[in-house]
C-alpha positions as CSV (number, residue, x, y, z in Angstrom):
1,M,-73.8,-162.5,-0.9
2,G,-76.5,-160.1,0.3
3,S,-78.6,-157.8,-1.7
4,D,-77.8,-154.1,-2.3
5,T,-80.5,-153.3,0.2
6,E,-79.0,-155.4,2.7
7,D,-75.4,-153.9,2.2
8,K,-76.9,-150.4,2.6
9,V,-78.7,-151.5,5.7
10,S,-75.4,-153.0,7.2
11,L,-73.4,-149.9,6.4
12,A,-76.1,-147.6,8.2
13,T,-75.9,-149.6,11.1
14,F,-72.4,-148.3,12.0
15,T,-72.3,-146.0,14.7
16,A,-71.3,-142.5,14.5
17,P,-67.8,-142.9,15.9
18,Q,-67.2,-145.8,13.5
19,R,-68.3,-143.7,10.6
20,S,-66.1,-141.0,11.7
21,W,-63.2,-143.3,11.9
22,C,-63.8,-144.6,8.5
23,R,-63.8,-140.9,7.2
24,R,-60.6,-140.0,9.1
25,F,-58.4,-143.0,8.4
26,F,-59.6,-145.1,5.5
27,V,-60.3,-142.7,2.9
28,P,-56.8,-140.9,3.4
29,C,-55.0,-144.3,3.4
30,T,-56.6,-145.3,0.3
31,A,-55.6,-142.1,-1.3
32,L,-52.2,-142.4,0.1
33,A,-51.8,-146.0,-1.5
34,A,-52.9,-144.7,-4.9
35,V,-50.4,-142.0,-4.8
36,I,-47.6,-144.4,-3.9
37,A,-48.6,-146.8,-6.7
38,I,-48.7,-143.9,-9.4
39,A,-45.3,-142.5,-8.0
40,T,-43.6,-146.1,-8.1
41,S,-44.8,-146.6,-11.6
42,V,-43.3,-143.2,-12.7
43,L,-39.9,-144.1,-11.1
44,F,-39.9,-147.4,-12.8
45,M,-40.5,-145.9,-16.2
46,V,-37.7,-143.3,-15.8
47,G,-35.4,-146.0,-14.5
48,A,-34.9,-144.6,-11.0
49,L,-35.8,-148.0,-9.5
50,P,-34.5,-151.4,-10.8
51,V,-37.0,-154.0,-12.2
52,T,-36.8,-157.1,-10.1
53,N,-35.9,-160.1,-12.2
54,P,-36.4,-163.8,-10.9
55,F,-33.4,-164.9,-12.9
56,P,-31.0,-162.0,-12.6
57,K,-28.0,-164.3,-13.0
58,M,-29.4,-165.6,-16.3
59,V,-29.9,-162.0,-17.7
60,V,-26.4,-160.8,-16.8
61,D,-24.8,-163.9,-18.4
62,Y,-27.0,-163.5,-21.5
63,Y,-25.5,-160.1,-22.0
64,M,-21.8,-161.3,-21.0
65,S,-19.3,-160.6,-23.7
66,D,-18.0,-163.8,-25.5
67,S,-14.8,-163.9,-23.5
68,I,-13.8,-167.6,-24.6
69,T,-12.0,-168.1,-27.9
70,F,-14.2,-170.8,-29.5
71,H,-14.0,-172.4,-33.1
72,S,-14.3,-175.5,-35.0
73,A,-11.9,-176.9,-37.6
74,A,-14.9,-178.1,-39.6
75,F,-16.4,-174.9,-40.3
76,K,-15.6,-171.0,-39.8
77,P,-18.1,-168.8,-37.8
78,G,-21.2,-167.9,-39.8
79,E,-20.4,-170.4,-42.6
80,E,-22.2,-173.4,-43.4
81,I,-21.8,-176.7,-41.4
82,P,-20.5,-179.5,-43.7
83,K,-22.9,-182.1,-44.4
84,T,-21.1,-184.8,-42.8
85,Y,-22.3,-183.2,-39.5
86,T,-26.0,-183.2,-40.3
87,A,-28.8,-185.7,-40.5
88,D,-28.4,-185.8,-44.3
89,S,-25.1,-187.7,-43.9
90,D,-23.1,-189.2,-41.1
91,N,-24.7,-187.2,-38.3
92,V,-21.7,-187.0,-36.1
93,S,-20.7,-184.1,-33.9
94,P,-18.2,-181.7,-35.1
95,P,-14.5,-181.1,-33.7
96,L,-14.7,-178.2,-31.4
97,S,-11.7,-176.2,-29.9
98,W,-11.3,-173.6,-27.2
99,S,-8.4,-171.4,-26.0
100,H,-7.5,-172.7,-22.6
101,V,-5.9,-169.3,-21.7
102,S,-9.1,-167.6,-22.4
103,L,-11.1,-169.4,-19.9
104,P,-11.7,-167.4,-16.8
105,E,-9.8,-168.0,-13.6
106,G,-11.7,-170.1,-11.4
107,T,-13.3,-172.2,-14.3
108,V,-14.0,-175.9,-13.1
109,S,-16.0,-177.2,-15.8
110,L,-17.6,-176.4,-19.1
111,V,-21.1,-176.9,-20.5
112,L,-22.1,-176.9,-24.2
113,T,-25.4,-176.5,-25.8
114,V,-26.3,-176.6,-29.5
115,E,-29.5,-174.8,-30.5
116,D,-31.5,-174.1,-33.7
117,I,-33.0,-170.7,-32.9
118,D,-34.8,-170.6,-36.2
119,F,-37.2,-173.2,-35.2
120,I,-40.7,-172.4,-34.3
121,G,-39.7,-171.5,-30.6
122,G,-37.2,-169.1,-31.6
123,S,-34.3,-168.1,-29.3
124,K,-36.5,-168.3,-26.1
125,N,-37.4,-172.0,-26.8
126,P,-34.9,-173.2,-29.4
127,F,-34.8,-176.8,-30.9
128,V,-31.8,-178.4,-28.9
129,H,-29.4,-180.7,-30.9
130,W,-26.8,-181.3,-28.3
131,L,-26.3,-180.9,-24.4
132,I,-22.9,-181.9,-22.9
133,Y,-21.8,-181.0,-19.5
134,D,-19.1,-181.7,-16.7
135,I,-16.4,-181.1,-19.3
136,P,-13.3,-180.8,-17.1
137,A,-11.7,-177.5,-17.9
138,D,-8.3,-178.5,-16.9
139,V,-8.2,-181.6,-19.2
140,F,-10.0,-180.5,-22.3
141,H,-9.1,-177.9,-24.7
142,G,-11.9,-179.0,-27.2
143,L,-14.0,-182.0,-28.2
144,P,-12.9,-184.4,-30.9
145,Q,-15.2,-185.2,-34.0
146,H,-17.8,-187.9,-33.3
147,I,-18.6,-188.2,-29.6
148,K,-20.8,-191.2,-29.2
149,S,-23.4,-191.5,-26.7
150,G,-25.0,-194.7,-25.0
151,S,-28.6,-195.6,-25.5
152,F,-29.4,-195.8,-21.7
153,T,-26.9,-193.5,-20.0
154,E,-25.8,-189.9,-20.2
155,K,-22.0,-190.7,-19.5
156,V,-19.7,-190.8,-22.5
157,E,-16.0,-191.7,-22.5
158,V,-14.0,-189.1,-24.4
159,S,-10.2,-189.0,-24.9
160,P,-8.6,-185.6,-24.5
161,R,-6.6,-184.4,-27.4
162,G,-3.0,-186.1,-27.7
163,T,-3.9,-188.8,-25.1
164,M,-5.0,-192.5,-25.2
165,D,-6.9,-192.1,-21.8
166,T,-10.5,-191.5,-21.6
167,V,-12.5,-189.1,-19.3
168,P,-16.1,-189.3,-18.5
169,I,-18.4,-186.4,-19.5
170,L,-22.2,-186.3,-19.3
171,Q,-24.6,-185.6,-22.1
172,G,-28.3,-184.6,-21.9
173,V,-31.6,-185.2,-24.0
174,N,-31.9,-183.2,-27.3
175,S,-35.3,-182.1,-28.7
176,F,-35.6,-185.4,-30.6
177,G,-35.8,-187.2,-27.4
178,S,-32.4,-189.0,-27.7
179,L,-29.2,-188.7,-25.8
180,G,-26.2,-186.9,-27.3
181,Y,-25.8,-185.3,-30.7
182,R,-28.1,-184.9,-33.5
183,G,-27.2,-182.7,-36.4
184,P,-29.1,-180.0,-38.3
185,E,-32.2,-181.3,-40.1
186,P,-34.1,-178.1,-40.9
187,P,-37.4,-178.1,-43.1
188,I,-36.7,-178.5,-46.9
189,G,-36.9,-175.7,-48.9
190,K,-37.4,-173.2,-46.0
191,G,-34.0,-171.3,-46.2
192,A,-31.0,-171.7,-44.0
193,H,-31.3,-172.3,-40.2
194,R,-28.7,-170.9,-37.7
195,Y,-27.1,-173.3,-35.2
196,F,-25.6,-171.7,-32.1
197,F,-22.9,-173.6,-30.1
198,H,-22.8,-172.0,-26.8
199,L,-19.9,-172.9,-24.3
200,Y,-20.3,-171.8,-20.7
201,A,-17.5,-171.8,-18.1
202,I,-18.7,-172.6,-14.6
203,D,-17.1,-172.7,-11.1
204,G,-18.4,-176.3,-10.2
205,I,-19.5,-179.7,-11.6
206,F,-22.8,-181.3,-11.6
207,G,-22.0,-184.8,-11.0
208,E,-23.9,-187.9,-12.0
209,E,-26.3,-187.4,-9.0
210,A,-27.4,-184.0,-9.9
211,F,-30.5,-185.3,-12.1
212,E,-32.6,-188.3,-11.7
213,S,-32.6,-188.8,-15.4
214,P,-30.6,-187.3,-18.2
215,P,-31.5,-183.5,-18.2
216,Q,-33.2,-181.4,-20.9
217,R,-32.2,-178.0,-21.7
218,S,-34.4,-176.1,-19.4
219,E,-33.4,-178.5,-16.4
220,L,-29.8,-178.3,-17.2
221,L,-29.6,-174.4,-17.7
222,G,-32.0,-173.8,-14.7
223,T,-29.6,-176.0,-12.4
224,M,-26.6,-174.2,-13.8
225,Y,-27.8,-170.8,-13.0
226,S,-29.0,-171.7,-9.5
227,K,-26.1,-173.7,-8.3
228,F,-23.1,-171.9,-10.0
229,N,-21.5,-168.9,-11.3
230,V,-21.0,-168.6,-15.2
231,L,-17.7,-167.1,-15.5
232,G,-17.5,-166.7,-19.2
233,K,-18.8,-167.9,-22.4
234,G,-18.2,-168.4,-25.9
235,V,-20.4,-168.6,-29.1
236,L,-19.9,-170.3,-32.5
237,M,-22.6,-170.1,-35.0
238,G,-23.0,-172.2,-38.1
239,T,-25.7,-172.5,-40.7
240,Y,-27.3,-175.3,-42.8
241,E,-30.0,-175.2,-45.5
242,R,-31.7,-178.1,-47.2
243,T,-33.0,-177.4,-50.8
244,D,-35.4,-179.2,-53.1
245,S,-32.5,-181.1,-54.5
246,E,-32.1,-182.8,-50.9
247,R,-35.7,-183.9,-51.3
248,K,-35.0,-185.5,-54.5
249,L,-31.9,-187.2,-53.0
250,R,-34.1,-188.5,-50.1
251,G,-36.6,-189.9,-52.6
252,K,-39.3,-187.5,-51.2
253,I,-40.6,-186.7,-54.8
């Protein structure tokens, strides 16, 4: 860069017509741009203009009412999840049910996530306990207890209620780094954590070729929102707390 003196000399070398052009056009345009910027900011503040969101579908679906009737025979909404479904016992997935008639028209498959929002990351970056997707909406009205997962594949064979046949559905990677379900395991003596079971009804299926490897939450939901329409959702919340008595039982003290 040149010195201040050099800059002044270069400006001084403009011809009279050039200086006149700058005064006539550049200064008014700069002022106009400032006025437009201020006016736009005011319009955004009063809500006259919409704020552009890079994930508009995700925001709409987040505030979508819980249209799907969704529950578990193991615990009632807002109540404690029985120990058998946690890391302190059998660590198996709980039975889940949803009303087939409450699924929106056009539903092809269902996606289920189980998240601990009281973990460090909160609701924006929850601790994931289960990801399961490509649940055929025309076959399943729920999921049985204790859905197993293979060590090296996301595919799991599940029998719909009342049948002996099995149907393949897919699972993703939880925050422990393993496939399938892993139950609540909150810090001992830190109070109850809330575990949200989110059920999404979408108008398509992912298929086994959708991901190069079993997806994590961000990849699964990102693909879901970019490729499909979320037609409806259901939410079930259960809690779990580990007290100091758990510490004694586990031989920690």
